[in-house]
N, C-alpha and C positions, 0 to 999 in steps of 0.2 A: 602719690596715687590717691585720688579722692575716693573715700568710702561712701557708697550710696546708702541712704536710709530706706528701709522697707517697713511698712506697716503690715504686720501679720495678724490676720483674723485668727485669734488663738482661743482654743477651747480648753486646753489642759489635757485633752485626750491623746490617744495614740498617734493619730495622723499629724496633728499640728505640733505635737512635741517633737516628733522626728523631723518634721519640716523645719522647725526652728533650728535644730542642730544642723540640718543640711544647708540652710541658708547661711549660717555662720561659716560653714566649710567653703561656701562660695564667696566669702569675704564681704558679706553685707553687714551693715549695722542694723539690727532688728529691734523694732519697738512693737511689743505685743499689745493688742487690744482684746481684753477679755470682757465680753458683753454680758451683763447681768440682766437677762430677760425673764427672771423668775425661776430658773432651774435650781434644784437643790444641789448646791455645790459649795465646797470649802474654797472660797475665792482667794483667801490669803494663802492657803496651801498651794493653789494653782499658780499664784503670783510668785511665790518662793521657788516653785519648781522651774518656772520659766527663767527666773534670774539665775538659778543654779546651772541650767543648761547653757546660759550665756546671753540672754536678752539684755539689751542696753537699758530698757525701761519696760515696765508692765503697767498698762492703764486698765483699771477695772472700772468700766463704764456702767453705772447704774442707770439703766434705761427702762426699768419696769413700768413706770408710770406712762412714759411715752408709748411704749409698746401696747399697753392696755387701751389708752385713750385715743391714740392716733392710728392704730392698726386693727386691734382686735374688735373694738367697739364699732368702728365703721364696717368691718366685715360682718358682724352680727346684723347691723342695720341693713346692709345690702343682701343678707341671706346667702353669703357665698358658700358654695360647696362644689368641689371638683368631682366630676363624674358621679354625681349623686351620692357620694359616700364620704369623701375626705374633706374635713373642715379646715384644711390649709394651715395647720399649726406651724410647720416649718417655713412654708412659703411666706407667711405674713411676717415672720421674724426677720427675714433676710433684708428687706428694705430698711427696717428699723436699725438693724446692726450696721448696715452700710452707711447710714448717716453718721453713726459714731466713728466708723473707720475713716470717713472722709474728713470729719472734724479733726481727728488725730493727725491725718496727713497734712492738713493745712497748718495746724499748730506747730508741727515739727519740720515743715518744709520738705516732706518726703515726696519723692517722685514715683515711688513704687508701692503697689499693694499686692500682698501675697495671701493666698487662701489654700485650704486643704481639701477643697472640693475635688471629687474624682472627675476624670475625663469622660466618664460615662453617665454622670448624674445631672440633675437639674440645678444644683446649687452654684455650679460654676457659671451658668448662664445668669442666674439671679444676681449674684454678687457683682458680676462684671457689667451687666446692663445697668444696674443701679449706680455703680461707680461712674460709668461713662455719662449717665444722665446728670449726676451731681458734680463731677469734675472730669470733663472730656479728655483732658490732656494727661490723665493719670496712666501710668504703665502698669500692666498686670504681670505678676509672676504666678503661674499655675503649675506647680511641680508635677502634678499628675498628668500634665500634657508635655512635660519636658522630656526630651529623648533620653538624656543621660539618667535622669531620675527614674524613668520607667524601665530603663535597662537594669538599674540597680535594684528596683523594687517592683515585683510583680503584683503584690497585694499585701494584705494585712499580716500574713505570716512572716513575710520578709521584714515588715516594719517592726514586728514584735522582736525578731532576732536582732535587728539593728538597735532597738531600744535597750535590749539586754546587754549588747556589746558596749554601749556607751553609758550604761548605768542610769538610764532614764526609766523612772517608775511609771508603769502604765497599769490601768485596771483590766484591760483586755487580756485574756488568757487563751492559749491555743485550743482549749476544750470548749470555750464559749465565746467565740470571737465575733458575735454580732455587734453591730454599730448602733448607738443610740444618739438621739438628739432631743433635748428636753428644754421646755420653757414653761411659762405659767399657763399656757393654753393646752399643751399636750406633751406627750412623749412619743417618739417614733422609734421603731426598731427595724433594721434591715441588715442584709448581708449575712455571711456565715451560714449557719444551718438553715436560715430563713430563705436562702436563695432557691432551694427546692420548694416550689409552691405546693407540693403534695405532702410536705413535712409539717406536722402540727407544731405550732409554737410551744416551747416548753412552758409549763405553768409558772416556773420560777422567773420568767422573763418580765412579767407585769409588775410595775412599780406604783402606779397611781390608783389602780382599781383592785378591789377584792373579787374573788371568784363569785359570780352572781348565783351560782347553784349551791355552793357549799358554805360560803362565808357571809353572804349579804343578809341583812335583817329580813325577816319574813313579813313584818308589818309595814305597809306603805307609809310614805312620808309626803306631806304636802307643803308646797311653797307657793308664794304669789310673786310673780315677776311683773314689775311696772315698767312701762315704756313711754317715752316722749319722742315723737317724730321717728320712731323706729329704733331709738337708742335705749338700752336698759338704764333706768334711773335708780331703782332700788329693788331689793329682794327681801321679802318678809317670810320668815319661818313661821308657818301657821301653828306649829306645835307649841312654841314658846313666845311668839310675838316679837322676836328679835328682828331688827331691821338692819340691812347692810346697804350702804348708800354710795360708796365709791366703786369704780371699776375694779380696783385691786381687792377691796373687801368682798365684793360680790363674787368675783372669780375664785378667790381663795375658799370662801364658804361653799360654793357650789362644787368646786373640785373635791373638797373633803367629803361633803354629803353624797354627791353623785358617785364618787369613787367607792364609798362604803357599800353602795348598791351595785357595783360592777357596771355602771352606766358608761357608755362611750367607748367601748372596745370594738375595734373593727380589724379584720384581717383581709387584705385586698391585694389584687394585682391591678396596677394602674399603668397608664400610658405616660411615660416621661416625654418631655418636650423634645429631647434629642432623638426620639424615635424608638427607644427600647421599652419593653414592658418590664416592670419590676414588682416585686412582692414587698409589701410593707405591712407592719402591724402597728396600730395606733391606739393610744388612750387619750380621750378628750372628754372627760366627764362633765365639767362645768360648761364647756362650749356646746356640748350636745343638748343640755337642758335649755340654754339660752336660745340656741337655734330653733329648737322645737317650739318654744314659747313664742318667739318672734314670728315664726311661720304661721302659727295659729292665729295670732292677732292680725297679721297681714291679710290673710284670707277673709277674716271677719270685717276688716275696715276698708279694704280697697274695692273700687269698682272692678268688675270682672275683667274688662278688657285692659284696664290699666295693669291689673295683676298679671295677665298673660304677657303683656309687653314687657313689664318689669322682669318677669322670669327669663325672657329671652336675653335681656341685658345682663341679668345676674349670671347666666351661664357664660356670656362673653367675658364679663369681669372676672369670674372665677378662673377662666383660662389665662387672662392677663396676669393675674396674681401668681398662679402656679408657674407660669412661664417666665416670670421675672420682670414684668412690665408695670409694676406699681407706679414708677415714675415715667409716664409716657403720655402723649397727648390723648390717645384713645381711652386710657384708663381714667384720666381726669374728666373727660367728656362723659363717659358712661357713669362714673361715680356721681357726678352732678345730676344726671338724669334720674338715677335711682333715688337720690336724696329728695328730689322733687316729688317723687311718688310716695315718699315716706311721711309727708306732711300730715296725713290723716291717721298714721299708725301710732295712735296715742291711746293708752288704756292699760289694762292689766289682764294677766292670764294666770289661772290657778293650775299648777302642775302637780301631778302625782308621780312620785318616784317609787318604783318597785324593782325587785331583783332583775337587773339586766336591761331595763328600759324605763322611759319616762313618757308621759302623755298629758296632753292638755285635757282638763275636765271641766273648766269653766272659764269664761272670758267676759270682759265688760269694757265698753268704750268710755273714755274720759268724759265725753259729752254725749249722753244717750240721745238727746234731741237731734243733734247734727249727724248721728251715725247712720250708715247705710242700712244697717240691720233694722228693719221695721217690723216689730213684733206683731202689730195689729194687721199689717198687710199680709204677712206670711201665715197668720193664724188659721187653723182649720175650724175654728169656732165662729168666726165672723168673716164676712166678705172683705171688710176693711178697705173699700174703694177699688178692689180688684173685680173686674167683670169676667166671670167664667166663660160667657158666651164668646168673648174675643179670642179665646184659645182655639176655637174651631177654625177661624180664619188663619191664625198663626200656623196651625198644624197643616192646613191645606196648602198654604204657600210653600212651606218647607217640604211638603210631599211631592211637589211638582217635579223636582229633579229625580227623585227615586222612581216615580211613576214613568217618567220619560226613559229612564234606563231600562225598566221592565218592557216598555213598548218596543224599544230598539233591539234588545238582546234576549228578551224572554224572562220569565219569572226566575227568581233566585231558587236554587236547588238546595234543599236541606240535606244533611248528612244521612238521615234515615228515610 
């Protein structure tokens, strides 16, 4: 009997540890891929844990640099944000991890890819769409959609019992069984006590950020973020003049500084691609600072109508990333369109960090002469080439539509 090889997207957590054991019971040879995307984890302990359970091999794929440079930085450049609040920390990691999974499958000649994503969530869609885009003939094993697996396990409580039965060490406990997903951009929390959207998340849940009201410094802190074509190129701490110039350095520094101020916490209900609403709690300190700085420079640098068009494309691209279409013709097209709009987004933004929030307080274009912001033209002290009398005709033409509405339907009625 030929034993089929399976590449398992392994995290070392409850779900994938139990799935590893279950796959072995199904007579598969399992090769685990543990992706290092910047999460704080003892990778050697996770590797030994998987080998103890019975994995044939455990690959620890260090893809931090690829994640930062090829996924997070383009997302900052595009200004991606899902439903105006979520900075896509988990969504962006999935295509990056998928590349590592496919590379392992090709290297080992594996025909199967297994993952621990639930049948109700987005990650199943993301992993599988990415896999099919990268290797269309790959076969997927999704235990949380398997009839026998679902008959055996209703949810995390059953997994915890199964793990205890087989001597599998897990961090989840029945008293606090929420699920976490961490990488260098964020940490997400969901399930368990968080499934009731009216339950306040326990204060002990947060790992990246301090409480902005009780633990954050009271004195604001200023940093200067430099951009070239919409991409962050360096961050300067204005308190000590230290400069951070690689994506990994910038993100680490801003995560630590932003986290100390409690910046980047959100608690939201979002719309999953599969049609469900879900509650998630997220911490994205560094990403929140970079997003706000980029947004400010973008409004400063771009033509008004280019900005409006770019925002429409940004929303579409945010949906594509959230829904798992990073590797798709539409995402490639939209990304290139947005990159074209970013050619003038070069300059710097001074950001002020305070407890719970950050804001832009100054900005400058790299080339003041070529910038769209014309200080003389906008000045209230000189006309600067602007002809005030022209505004009368501008207003009159724009008033035609409003006056015609009044002629046809009568004057607008005020509330009082």
